[in-house]
N, C-alpha and C positions, 0 to 999 in steps of 0.2 A: 444532290441526293439522287439515288437510283431506284428505278421503278421498273416493274414489269407487269404484264397483264395475264391474269388467270383465264381460263377456258371459256368464262361467261363474260369477259371483258372488264372484270373488276381489277383496278390498279392496286398492286400490292407494293408497299416500300420495303426495300431490303438493305442490309449492310453486307459488304463483301470485303473482308480484311485479310490480308497476307496472301501466301502463295504455298501450294502443295496439296496433299490430299484434303478434300473438303470434309469439314464438320458442320453439319446444319443444326441449328438451334431453333426450337419451337416453343414460344413462350407459354406461360400460364395464363390463367384468368384472374383479375381483368386488367393486366398490365400490357406491355408491349416488349419488343425486342430488345429495349434498353436495359432490361432486367439481366441480360446476359453479357454486359460489357466486360466484366472481370474475366469471365470464362473466354470471351473471344479474344480479348488481349493476350491471355495466357497461351492460347493455341497459336494464334499468329505469331507470337514470339518464339514458338517452338516449332516452326517449320510446317505448320498446317494453314489451309485456307478456312477462315472462319466465316460462316453466312449465317444471317438471322433475318427473319423478316416479320413485319407486324401482321397479324391476322386481320382478315377483312373486319372492318368495323372498329378497329383499334389503332392507336397511334396514328401514323401518317398515312395509312392505306386508306382506299375508299370506304365509305360507309353505305353500302346498299341496303336496301329495305329487307332483302331476303338472302338466304344462303348460310344461316347459322346453324347447320347441322353437319354432322361429320362426314357425310359423302361429299358435300361441296367443300368442306374444309380439307379433306384429304385430296380433292382435285386442286386446291390451291397449293399444297404442298407439291403435288406432282408437277404443277406449272413451274414452281421454283426449281425442281430438279431438272426438268427438260430444258427450260428457257436458259438456264445457266451451264447446261452441258455437264452436270455434276455426276461423276462416276466414282465407284469405290468409296462411298461417302459413309460417315458415321452419322447416325441421326440421334440427337439428343433431345428429348422432350421433357417438360416440367408440368407436373399436375394436369390441367385440361390438355396441354400440348402433347401428352403421352397418347392421348386417343386419337391425334392426327398421325402419329408415328404408327401406332398399332393398325389403324384402318388402311393407311397407305400400303403398308407391308402386305396386308391380307388382300387387298383390292387391286393394287398396282404391281405387285410383285417386288422382289428384291434385287433385280438385275442391276441396279444402280448403287446397291447398298451392301457393305460388308460388315455392319454392326449397328447396334442400337442400345441406347441408354435410356431408361425410364426413371425419372426422379419424382418420387412422390406421386405416383400414378393415380388416376381416378378409375382404373381398370381393375376388374372386370366389370364393375357396375356399382354405383353408390346407393342407388334408391331401393327401398324395400319392395320386393315382389314375392309372388308365390314361390318362385324357385330360389329366392334369396331373402329369406324371412329375417336375417341378421342385418338387413339394410337399414339405411336412414329413412325415417317416416317422410313420406312424400310431402306432408305439410310443411316440414322444414324448408324445402325448396321453395315451395309457394310463398311462404313467408319471407324468404330472401328476395323473390321477385317483387314482392309487394313493397317490401322496405326500399329497394333501389328505386322503384317508380315513385315513391313518396318523397324520399329524401337521400338521393345517392351518396352525397358527401358525408353525410352523418353515418350512413351504413358502412361506408368504407373506413370511416375513422374508428369504427368498432370492430371491423372484420381484420384490419391489417395487424393489429396486436396479437390476434389470435393465430393468424397465418405465419408471423414472424416470431412468435414466443416473446415479445417485447413486454408483455403483461406479466412476465415471470421475474421474480426478484433478482436472479441471477443474469438477466439478459443483458447484452453489450449493444443491442440494437438502439441506435440513438433516434432522437426526435427528428434529425435531419433526414436519415433514411426513411422514416415513415412519411415525412413531407414528400420525399421524392417518389415514393410509391404512389401516394394519392395524386400527385401531378401527372404521372403517367396514366393513372387509371381514368382520371377525368378527361383525358384526351380522346378516349373511346366513346362511341355513341351509346346513349342509354338504351336504345333498342337492341344493339349487339350485347351489351352487358346483361340485359334481361334474357334474351333468348339463349345466349350461352349457358346459362344456368340450367335450362331445360336440357340442352345437349350434354353437358357433362354429368348431369345427375341421372338422366333417364336412358341413356344409350347403353345397350348391353354389348359388350366387346368379347364375350366368351368364346364364340366361334372364331372371331378374328385372332385371337391369342394362339389358338391351336395351330394356326397356319403359318405362324412366324418360324423361320428357319434360320435366320442369321444369328450369331453370337449376340447374346442379349445380357446387359448387366442392369440390375434394378437396385436403386438407391432409395432409402426410406428413412425418415426420422423416426426413432422409437417412440417418441412422445408427440407425433403429429396428431393435432386435434381437429384438423379440417378434412384430411382424407385418412382415416385410421389405418394403421399398418395392417391388422388382422383382416380388415374389410377389402384391402386393396393389394398391396405387394405380396402378402403371404399367398394369396390365391393366385395372383398373376404369375408368380414364380413357378407354381405347380402346373400352370397351364401352358408356359412357354417351355417346350422341351430343352433341356440342357442349360437353362438360364441361370445365372448367379444372382443371389440376393444379398446386399450389403445393408446392414441396420446401423445407423448411426445412433447409439444408445442416448436417451434423453433428449434428442433433438426434435425441433419442430417442423413445420411444413417447408419453409423457404429456406433451404440449406445454403443456397448460394449466398445468402446474408449472414448466416450464423456460423457455417462451417466450410467458407469458401476455399480456404488453403487445402484442406482435406479433400474437398470435393474435386478441386482443380488437379490434384495429384492423382486421384482415382480415375477421373476421366481420361487424362492423359495416358496413364498406364494401360487403360483398357483400349484406347485408340491405337496405340502402338502395338498391341498384342493382337488386335482383330484385323490389321491391315491385310487386305488381299484375301481374307478368309471368309467366304461366303457359304460355305457348306461345312456342316459337322461330320 
């Protein structure tokens, strides 16, 4: 297995498949890089170098007590980019992982990046505030944190059907897939799982989004019930100049599990179109 050290010494596990232009995948909450296996295989089989890593506190990476904020998480992504000497990269984030992509581009710049894809993003902000009155009640997220502290396995057993849409009559998501998700999720530390709820719910990315200059594709499920389209991607697309929004009508949050073939086609097409194009 492969590991690298972030700037504060935290050891991050990563996968590095194939050869060619790099595509870097940043996973969602509360899973790990294994969620991207189908996409990584697709890209590696099509002449790209597919890289994914486990966020600190999750999967096979270290479980430090601190650092579950987007400044540190963006530093971790920067460590992956620099330690692996990645250039002309496409960054692909899912859900919470979109926050890492956005903050990295805003704070570290785009010299190593030629495009970005945000799938089911949590940006520009989920929590209700004075400036975002349409947001989610802060009590909802405190309830999530308390449920995780009390009985994480039971919380996840209820959350995963909502994330995948497996609680719908027409869902093709199997019990085996749900078991796979929960096995990934329980690899993470409970501290990281709780702290990251605060990070993805309370962080405001509005200023960061306005700083993004690379070609950006935003993909969202039209019936996403964990990161609602109108609260997230609709606004995100307006804040990233020149971005493109693709809505998968009727789809839930975890598109890689429910619309994998379509997602792989769209990602590959965008990757090929954005190659070497770092400015509009």
